[in-house]
C-alpha positions in Angstrom: -19.5 2.6 1.7 -17.5 1.2 4.6 -15.5 -1.1 2.3 -14.6 1.9 0.1 -13.3 3.6 3.2 -10.9 0.7 3.9 -9.6 0.7 0.3 -9.3 4.5 0.5 -7.1 4.3 3.7 -4.9 1.6 2.1 -4.5 3.7 -1.0 -3.6 6.8 0.9 -0.8 5.0 2.8 0.5 3.0 -0.2 2.1 6.0 -1.9 4.0 7.4 1.1 5.0 3.8 2.0 6.6 3.4 -1.4 8.4 6.7 -1.2 9.7 5.9 2.2 11.0 2.6 1.0 13.0 4.2 -1.8 14.3 6.9 0.5 15.4 4.3 3.0 17.3 2.5 0.2 18.9 5.8 -0.8 19.9 6.5 2.8 21.4 3.0 3.1 23.6 3.6 0.1 24.6 7.1 1.4 25.4 5.5 4.8 27.9 3.2 3.1 29.4 5.7 0.7 29.4 9.0 2.7 29.3 10.2 6.3 25.5 10.8 6.0 23.4 8.4 8.1 19.7 8.9 7.7 18.9 5.3 8.1 17.7 5.5 11.7 15.2 8.3 10.9 14.0 6.9 7.5 13.9 3.4 9.0 11.5 4.5 11.7 9.4 6.4 9.2 9.2 3.6 6.8 8.6 1.1 9.6 5.6 3.1 10.9 4.2 3.5 7.3 4.7 -0.3 6.6 2.8 -1.2 9.8 0.0 1.2 8.8 -0.1 -0.4 5.4 -0.3 -3.9 6.9 -3.1 -3.0 9.2 -5.1 -1.2 6.5 -4.4 -4.1 4.1 -6.0 -6.6 6.5 -8.9 -4.2 7.1 -9.4 -3.7 3.3 -9.1 -7.5 2.6 -11.8 -8.3 5.1 -14.1 -5.5 3.9 -13.6 -6.1 0.2 -13.5 -9.9 0.5 -10.7 -10.1 -2.0 -9.7 -13.4 -3.4 -6.3 -14.9 -2.2 -4.5 -13.8 -5.4 -5.5 -10.1 -5.1 -4.8 -10.0 -1.4 -1.4 -11.5 -1.6 -0.5 -9.4 -4.6 -1.3 -6.2 -2.7 0.9 -7.4 0.2 3.8 -8.4 -2.0 3.7 -5.0 -3.7 4.3 -3.4 -0.3 7.7 -5.2 0.1 9.0 -4.4 -3.3 10.7 -1.1 -4.1 8.2 1.0 -6.1 5.5 -1.6 -5.5 3.6 0.9 -3.4 3.0 3.0 -6.5 1.5 0.0 -8.4 -0.7 -0.8 -5.4 -1.9 2.8 -5.2 -2.9 2.6 -8.9 -4.7 -0.7 -8.4 -6.5 0.6 -5.4 -7.5 3.8 -7.1 -9.1 1.8 -9.9 -11.0 -0.3 -7.4 -12.1 2.7 -5.5 -13.6 4.2 -8.7 -15.2 0.8 -9.4 -13.1 0.1 -12.5 -11.7 -3.2 -11.2 -13.9 -6.1 -12.3 -14.0 -7.7 -8.8 -15.2 -4.4 -7.4 -18.0 -4.1 -9.9 -19.2 -7.6 -9.1 -19.6 -6.6 -5.4 -21.7 -3.5 -6.1 -25.3 -4.0 -5.1 -27.9 -3.9 -7.9 -29.9 -0.7 -8.2 -33.5 -1.1 -7.2 
């Protein structure tokens, strides 16, 4: 159950991290095209969410014992615009036990 908690925390932060990344990109464009400068605020919010994502990613990787491909993919998704949304979907499937790797780790019923 502890490993599911790690995946759950990572899943919960992946959506907001993705939204904050998109909002930061929008603020960057607005900074250059208008007098609005929301980059300092959105940059701080996105930075905090990204650090949380990275910490929870490490914790989930250790708890779930993901292979290198899956672990790296979930990290790469965090640095791509809209990648957080794909990570959230993948993690939701794993949390429900629909991902093949998650099903293999489940203990056999006695």
